[in-house]
C-alpha positions in Angstrom: 89.9 117.4 90.9 86.3 117.3 92.2 85.8 115.1 95.3 82.8 112.8 94.7 80.4 111.8 97.5 81.9 108.3 97.4 85.4 109.7 98.0 84.1 111.9 100.8 82.6 108.7 102.4 86.0 106.9 102.2 87.8 109.9 103.6 85.4 110.4 106.4 85.4 106.7 107.4 89.2 106.6 107.2 89.6 109.7 109.3 87.2 108.3 111.9 89.0 105.0 112.1 92.4 106.7 112.5 91.0 109.0 115.3 89.4 106.0 117.1 92.6 104.0 116.9 94.5 106.8 118.6 92.8 105.9 121.9 90.5 108.9 122.1 87.1 108.2 123.6 84.7 106.9 121.0 82.1 109.6 121.4 84.7 112.4 121.2 86.4 110.9 118.1 83.1 110.5 116.2 81.7 113.9 117.2 85.0 115.6 116.5 85.3 114.0 113.1 81.7 114.9 112.2 82.2 118.6 113.2 85.4 118.8 111.2 83.8 117.6 108.0 80.7 119.8 108.5 83.0 122.8 108.8 84.8 121.8 105.6 81.8 120.9 103.5 78.8 122.9 104.8 79.7 125.3 107.6 76.2 126.8 107.5 74.9 123.6 109.0 76.8 124.1 112.2 73.7 125.7 113.7 71.7 122.5 113.5 74.2 120.4 115.4 72.3 120.7 118.8 69.0 119.7 117.1 70.6 116.7 115.4 72.1 115.4 118.7 68.9 116.0 120.7 66.7 114.4 118.1 69.0 111.3 117.9 68.4 110.6 121.6 64.7 111.7 121.6 63.5 108.1 121.0 61.3 106.1 123.4 63.1 102.9 122.5 66.3 104.2 123.9 64.8 104.2 127.4 65.3 100.4 127.3 69.1 100.8 127.4 69.5 102.4 130.9 66.7 100.2 132.2 68.2 96.9 131.0 71.6 98.1 132.3 70.0 98.8 135.7 68.3 95.3 135.5 71.8 93.8 135.2 73.6 95.9 137.8 72.1 94.3 141.0 72.7 90.8 139.6 76.4 91.6 138.7 77.0 93.1 142.2 75.5 90.1 144.0 76.4 86.4 144.4 73.9 85.5 141.7 76.7 84.5 139.2 78.3 82.2 141.8 74.9 80.6 142.7 74.1 80.2 139.0 77.4 78.5 138.3 77.1 76.3 141.3 73.6 75.1 140.4 74.5 74.2 136.8 77.7 72.5 137.9 75.9 70.3 140.4 73.5 69.2 137.8 75.9 68.6 135.0 79.2 67.6 136.7 78.6 63.9 135.7 79.0 64.7 131.9 82.5 64.5 130.3 83.8 68.0 130.5 80.9 68.9 132.9 82.6 71.9 134.4 83.3 73.3 130.9 79.7 72.8 129.9 78.6 74.4 133.2 80.6 77.5 132.3 79.3 77.8 128.8 75.7 77.4 129.9 76.3 79.7 132.8 77.5 82.3 130.3 74.4 81.9 128.2 72.0 82.2 131.2 73.9 85.1 132.8 74.0 86.8 129.4 70.2 86.6 129.4 70.2 88.3 132.8 72.5 91.1 132.0 72.8 91.6 128.2 76.5 92.5 128.5 79.5 90.5 127.2 82.2 92.0 129.4 80.0 91.6 132.5 79.2 87.9 131.6 82.9 87.1 131.0 83.9 88.8 134.3 81.2 87.2 136.4 81.3 83.6 135.2 85.1 83.7 134.5 85.9 84.8 138.0 84.3 81.6 139.3 84.8 79.2 136.4 88.4 79.8 135.3 90.0 78.9 138.7 87.8 75.9 139.0 88.6 74.5 135.5 92.3 75.0 136.0 92.1 73.3 139.4 90.5 70.3 137.8 93.2 69.9 135.1 91.7 71.8 132.1 94.4 73.4 130.0 94.7 77.1 130.9 94.3 78.2 127.3 91.1 76.1 126.9 89.6 77.4 130.2 90.3 81.1 129.4 89.3 80.8 125.7 86.0 79.2 126.6 85.1 82.1 129.0 86.3 84.8 126.5 84.0 83.5 123.8 81.2 82.4 126.1 81.0 85.9 127.5 80.4 87.2 124.0 77.0 85.5 124.0 75.8 88.6 126.0 75.3 90.6 122.8 73.2 87.9 121.1 71.0 86.3 123.7 68.2 88.7 124.8 68.0 91.2 126.4 70.9 92.5 124.3 72.0 96.2 124.4 73.5 95.9 120.9 70.1 94.7 119.5 68.5 97.8 121.0 71.1 100.0 119.3 70.6 98.2 116.0 66.9 98.6 116.3 67.2 102.4 116.9 69.9 102.9 114.2 67.8 101.0 111.5 64.3 101.7 112.8 63.6 98.0 113.3 61.4 96.4 115.9 63.5 95.9 119.0 61.1 93.3 120.4 61.5 91.2 117.2 65.2 91.6 117.3 65.3 90.3 120.9 63.2 87.2 120.0 65.3 86.6 116.8 68.4 86.0 118.9 67.0 83.2 121.1 67.2 80.2 118.7 70.7 81.2 117.3 71.9 81.9 120.8 70.7 78.5 122.1 72.1 76.8 119.0 75.6 78.2 119.3 75.6 77.4 123.1 74.7 73.7 122.4 77.3 73.4 119.7 79.9 74.8 122.1 78.7 72.3 124.8 79.1 69.4 122.3 82.6 70.6 121.4 83.5 70.7 125.1 82.4 67.1 125.5 84.4 66.0 122.5 87.5 68.0 123.5 87.4 66.7 127.1 87.0 63.1 126.1 89.6 62.9 123.3 92.2 65.4 124.6 92.0 65.8 128.3 91.0 62.3 129.6 93.1 60.4 127.1 96.1 62.6 127.7 95.8 62.1 131.5 95.7 58.3 130.9 98.5 58.4 128.4 101.0 60.6 130.3 102.7 59.2 133.4 101.6 60.9 136.6 104.2 61.8 139.1 103.2 60.5 142.5 102.8 63.0 145.4 103.7 62.2 149.0 100.9 60.4 150.8 100.8 59.3 154.5 100.6 55.6 153.7 102.9 54.2 151.0 100.3 51.5 150.3 97.7 54.0 149.3 97.0 54.7 145.6 98.8 57.6 143.9 96.9 60.8 144.4 95.8 62.0 140.9 96.7 65.6 139.9 93.1 66.3 138.9 90.7 66.3 141.9 88.1 63.6 141.9 84.6 64.6 141.0 82.4 65.3 144.0 79.2 63.2 144.2 76.3 65.5 144.8 73.1 64.2 146.4 69.7 65.4 145.3 69.6 67.7 148.3 72.9 69.2 147.2 71.5 69.8 143.7 68.4 71.6 145.0 69.9 73.7 147.7 70.8 76.7 145.5 67.7 76.5 143.3 65.5 78.7 145.5 68.0 81.6 144.9 68.2 81.1 141.1 64.7 80.3 140.1 63.3 83.8 140.7 65.9 85.2 138.3 65.1 82.5 135.7 61.5 83.4 136.1 62.5 87.1 135.6 64.1 86.2 132.2 61.0 84.3 131.0 58.7 87.1 132.3 60.6 89.8 130.4 60.9 87.8 127.2 57.4 86.4 127.4 55.9 89.9 127.7 57.7 90.9 124.6 56.8 87.8 122.7 53.1 88.0 123.6 52.9 91.7 122.8 52.0 92.6 126.4 54.8 95.2 126.7 57.3 97.2 124.7 61.0 96.6 125.3 61.2 99.8 127.4 58.2 98.7 129.6 59.5 95.2 130.0 63.0 96.7 130.9 61.4 98.9 133.5 59.6 96.0 135.2 62.7 93.8 134.9 64.9 96.5 136.5 62.5 96.9 139.5 62.1 93.1 140.0 65.9 92.6 139.7 66.7 95.1 142.4 63.8 93.7 144.6 65.1 90.1 144.2 68.7 91.1 145.1 67.5 93.0 148.1 65.4 90.0 149.3 67.7 87.1 148.4 71.1 88.7 148.8 70.3 91.5 151.2 71.6 94.2 148.8 70.1 97.0 150.7 73.2 98.6 152.4 73.9 102.1 151.2 77.4 101.1 149.9 75.9 98.3 147.7 73.1 100.5 146.4 75.5 103.3 145.6 77.6 100.8 143.6 74.6 99.5 141.8 73.2 102.9 140.8 76.7 104.2 140.0 77.5 101.3 137.6 74.1 101.7 135.9 74.5 105.5 135.4 78.1 105.2 134.2 77.4 102.5 131.6 74.2 104.1 130.4 75.8 107.5 130.0 78.7 106.0 128.1 76.5 104.1 125.7 74.1 107.0 125.1 77.0 109.4 124.5 78.4 107.0 121.9 75.0 106.7 120.3 74.5 110.4 120.1 78.0 110.9 118.6 77.6 108.0 116.1 74.2 109.2 114.9 75.6 112.7 114.5 78.5 111.2 112.4 75.8 109.5 110.3 74.1 112.8 109.8 77.4 114.3 108.5 77.8 111.3 106.1 74.3 111.7 104.9 74.7 115.5 104.5 77.6 114.8 102.1 75.6 112.1 100.3 78.4 109.7 101.2 76.0 107.1 102.7 74.1 106.7 99.5 77.2 106.7 97.3 78.9 104.0 99.4 75.8 101.8 99.3 75.5 102.2 95.5 79.2 101.4 95.0 78.8 98.2 97.0 75.6 97.2 95.2 77.4 97.7 91.8 80.0 95.1 92.7 79.7 92.1 90.2 79.6 89.5 93.0 75.9 88.6 93.3 73.9 88.9 96.5 75.7 86.3 98.5 79.1 87.5 97.3 78.2 91.0 98.5 77.1 89.5 101.8 80.5 87.7 102.2 82.2 91.0 101.6 80.0 92.7 104.2 80.9 90.0 106.8 84.6 90.4 106.1 84.2 94.2 106.5 82.4 93.7 109.8 85.0 91.3 111.0 87.8 93.8 110.3 85.9 96.7 112.0 85.1 94.4 115.0 88.9 93.9 115.5 89.3 97.6 116.3 86.0 99.1 117.4 83.4 97.9 120.0 80.2 96.3 118.7 78.0 99.2 119.7 80.1 101.7 117.7 80.3 99.4 114.7 76.5 99.0 114.6 75.9 102.8 114.9 78.5 103.6 112.2 77.6 101.1 109.5 74.2 99.5 110.1 72.3 102.4 108.5 74.5 102.2 105.4 74.4 98.4 105.3 70.6 98.5 105.5 70.5 100.4 102.2 72.5 97.5 100.7 70.8 94.4 102.1 67.2 95.6 101.4 67.6 95.9 97.6 69.3 92.5 97.7 66.3 90.9 99.4 67.8 90.2 102.8 65.7 90.6 105.9 66.9 93.3 108.4 66.0 91.2 111.4 67.9 88.2 110.0 70.9 90.5 109.2 70.9 91.7 112.8 71.6 88.1 114.0 74.3 87.7 111.3 75.9 91.0 112.3 75.8 90.2 116.0 77.4 86.8 115.6 80.1 88.5 113.5 80.8 91.1 116.1 81.0 88.5 118.8 84.1 87.2 117.1 85.4 90.8 117.2 85.1 90.8 121.0 87.8 88.1 121.2 90.0 89.2 118.3 93.1 91.4 118.8 94.1 94.1 119.0 91.0 95.5 120.8 89.2 92.2 121.7 87.7 93.4 125.0 86.9 89.9 126.4 90.5 88.8 125.9 91.7 91.5 128.3 88.9 90.8 130.8 89.9 87.1 130.9 93.6 88.1 131.1 92.9 90.2 134.1 91.2 87.2 135.8 94.2 84.9 135.0 97.2 87.2 134.7 99.7 84.4 134.6 98.3 83.0 131.3 99.9 84.7 128.2 97.4 86.6 126.0 98.5 84.4 123.1 97.4 81.3 125.0 94.0 82.8 125.7 93.6 83.6 122.0 94.7 80.0 121.0 92.1 78.6 123.4 89.4 80.9 122.0 90.0 80.0 118.3 87.8 76.8 118.3 84.9 78.6 119.9 85.4 81.5 117.4 85.1 78.9 114.6 81.8 77.8 116.2 80.5 81.4 116.0 81.5 81.4 112.3 79.6 78.1 111.9 76.6 79.8 113.5 76.8 82.6 110.8 76.8 79.9 108.1 73.9 78.0 109.6 71.7 81.1 110.0 72.6 82.1 106.4 71.6 78.6 105.1 68.5 78.4 107.4 67.2 81.9 107.9 64.2 80.5 109.8 66.5 80.0 112.8 66.3 83.8 113.2 63.0 84.6 111.6 60.6 81.8 112.8 60.0 83.1 116.4 59.7 86.8 115.3 57.2 85.8 112.7 55.0 84.3 115.4 55.1 87.3 117.6 51.9 89.2 118.6 52.2 92.9 118.0 55.6 94.5 118.1 
C-alpha cells in the first residue's frame, strides 16, 4: 500500500509527539525525528541539513529573542518584583480582595517587563502566595491565581512566543506585540473583577459565617484576635515611597512599546535599547554591579536564549522535513475539506491546540503547527495577527494544564505543602476566564486588530 503525504504527516507528527513525551530534550527529539524521516524518504537530502538549520536561524528578527531575554534577566535577579508588588498592594489594598488584585496586576506588569510566564509566576508568586495565605485566602485560590496570572507573560508584550510566531509565519513581530495589549489588559481586568466577586461572596462571608476560635490574649476583656490579619492603613507617604524605584521600569515598558507602535524601531532595535536600559537601571537602583550578580544575569540570559534558539532551529528543520514529504500541504487540505464551515474548523483547531499545549511548551507548539495552521486560516479568511492572539490565549491554558503544565510545578515549588490537585482546582476559574478571552476576541476581532491597524510602519 502506498503511503500518501497525508499519512506521512500523521506518522511524522505521531512519532514526534511520542519522542517528546519520552522526556528527551525538545530540540533533540524534533531534530532526531526529522533526520530519521529524511533518511527514510529522501536520503539524498541529508547534505542540505546544515544549510537548512543555518538558514532557519539567519533572520534579523530572531535577534530580538536573546535581547528581550537579557532585558528581563536583570529585573528577575533584582528586588524589582518585590517593589512592584509592594507598590500595587499599597495602592489597591482597600479593595475587596485587594491583595489578590495586586497579584494579578503585578503579574501583568511583570510580564510586560520580562515576557516570560515561568519567570512571572516565580517572581510574583514568591512574594504574593505567602502574603495571600497569611491573610486568609484559600491556598488553592492563591496558588491558582499565580499559576494563571504568570501565563500572561506570553500574551502581554514583549512576548517571546509572539516573536517565534512572527518568525515561523513571516508575520510582523511589531504588530503581533501591539495586538496582545488590549486582549492582555482585558483578561487581566476580568480576572481582577472575578477576584473581587470571589473575595466578597466566598471569603468575607465565610469568615463571618464560620465561628472563629479565640486565641490567647493578654487581657481577657480584649476582643478576640481574628485569624486574618487586619489590613494595614497606608499613608500617602507609604504609597509613594517605592514609586521612584518602579517608575523607571514602567517608563522602560512604554518606551519599548511606544517605539514599536510609532515605527521608530524594529523589535530587535527596541529590544537592544531595552536590554541596555534594564541593566543600567538595575545597576543604579539595585546596585547589581557585583561580579557574582552580573555573572548570574549573563548566565541566565545565555542559557535561556540558547535553549529557545536550539528549539527553533530543530522545529524549523522538522518543518522542512514535513514540507519535503508534502505532508504540510496534505494536512492543511485535509482540514480544509472538513464539512464544518470556517468557525467549525476554528473550533477544531483550538481543541487541537489545547491538547498539544497539555504536553508541549508553547514555543514548540507554535514552531510545529503555526506554519501548517497558517495555510488553513488564510483560505478561510482569518487574519494571522488575530489568530496569533487566539493561539496564545489557548496556549496560556496549556501552561496550567496537566500533565506538563509548567506554571503548576513552579507554583508547587513555591508552596510545596499544597497538593497539585488543589493548585489545579484553584486555577480552573482563571482558565475559564482565558477561554472567555478567546471567545471575546473571536466575536470582536477588533480587540486584537485595532491597535496594529493604527501602527506606523512595521
